[in-house]
C-alpha positions, 0 to 999 in steps of 0.5 A: 500500500502506498502513502503520501508523506508530507515534509513535516512527517519526513522531517520528524522521522529523519530527526527521531526515527528510521527511514530508507530513501529511494531517490529517483532523480538523476545522479548529478542532482542526487550527488549535489543535494539529497535528504540525509539523517542520522538514521537514514539510508538512501540509494539513487536509481534514476527514474528512467532506469525504473520505467520498465520495471523496479526489479533493480530497486527491489534488489537494492532495498534491504529486506528489513527496511521498515518504511521506504520513501521514494523521492523525486524533484516534484512528486510525479515520478516518485509516486509512479515508482511507489505504485510499481513497488507496491504492485511488486509486493513491497509493504508500506511504500511512501512518496514524498509529497511535493518532492524535493521542492517541498522538502526544501521549503519546509520549516520545522519549529522547535522551542529552544527555551524560556527567557529570564523575564518571560517569553521564549525563543523558537528555532525554525529549521529549514531542514532540507536546506540547512537554514535556521531562523529564530522567533523571539516572543514576549508579552504578545510581541515578537521579533523574527531573525533571518527569516526564510523566503516562505513567510506563511509558517511564521505568520501562522505561528504568530496567529496561533500564539496571538503574537504581534510582529514588531521587528524583523532582522537579518544578521547580514545580506544573505547569499544562499537563500532569499530573505523573507524579512522585507515581505514579513515586515510589509505584511505585518507592519513590523520594522525591518532591520539590516546592517547598513554596511551590507545595505549600501546597494539596496533599493528599499528603505530599512532600519539600520541595525547597528551595534550599541543599541538595544531592541526590546521585545514586550513589556518584560523588556527582553533585550536583544543586543546587536554585536558587529561581527564582520567576516562572512560579510562586511556588515555581519551582525550577531545578537546577544539575547537575554544574556543567555543566547548568542545568535551568530548568523553565518559567522560561527556554526556548530561544526564549522565557521563562516566563509568570507568569499561570497561577495568576492572579497575573501582576502579582504575579509579574512582578518575581520573573520578572525577578529570576530571569532578569535577576539570578539567571541572569545571575550563573551561568556563561555556559557552562552548558547550559540544559535547559528543561522545554518547547519551543514550536517545532520549530526548537528541536530540534537535528539530534541531537534535543536541545533545549538552548542555552548560557546565554550564547547565550540572553542574546545571542539570546533576545528575552525576555532583551533587554528593558532597561526594567522597565516594557516587560518588565512589559507584555510578560509580562502583555499578550503572552500566548498563550491559557491551556493547555486545562483548566489549572485542572483540571490544577493541581487534579489535580497538587495531589491535589484531584481524581482524574480517570480515565485517559481524563479525564486524556488529554482534559485534556492534549489540545493544545499547551503554552502556558507561554511568553510568546513562542510 
């Protein structure tokens, strides 16, 4: 019997349970980007190799595989293959509803914790692309940081929890995904903030996100302190939240550090990146919980679905923070880089307001993994 599996269920199964995936996209697309997880096994057999029969797939799917999820780009091919597997006698076959396009756009909300004077912080995990955004709420007000392009999940969360969005902020001008910050601000009436050093070419009005100020959420005055931390971009800004959390943007991740080359200025920004990580962050409390804007590997997701780490632990374990020699560090972050994100120049132009692609064009621009880190 075949079933449709929504991205939400797939995400929960990948984080908490076992799943066997048959990906029927072509080999190049599978090699570039696929569904991964701690307890996920996957194989790739292109759809065109299965049109005349699924015997090859049946030979490669383990006999003890509990649930088989067939995946393709948009859904149609995976549904056809799932039907063939079902007719061939395989039990409990699923196909991914909406395909990899839907997987790329699903946001998985997880509560990170409570704040000291009331309120909470939530992490929205775009698990299919490795993007992380945050919602901070207190006494009926909310702020959203590094919003994804798909704004509906945030709006639904705000409505379900009777929250008014007052602030929308981006830690930097993103190059791997299209920001939903401006759109959220337009829909809700919230104020949109962007670091001015990243906004020199933008075509829209924004509020400057500068160090030294304090953004307060709700009458309980939960404080968000912007910290200027350049290196990934010239304007990269972190947030110190409630003296408990460090929202590090794309400067520091759980298993890696940010890359400095997505505006073509790697050599210029290496010193900034090193200063932000090795001096600025080193001067902060080691007990801060680091909440990054991305993750690169599924092992960075904890059992409860969170992506986070104590700052002191990262200084002890993150390889990107262990390079004492400045020249070795420079070499690492300028030579040891993954491919640049798909369509990153067009994404930057979209986030500047210079081009306005339609919805389908935006989807195509974002297809693929994030590549914001030095180590993947």
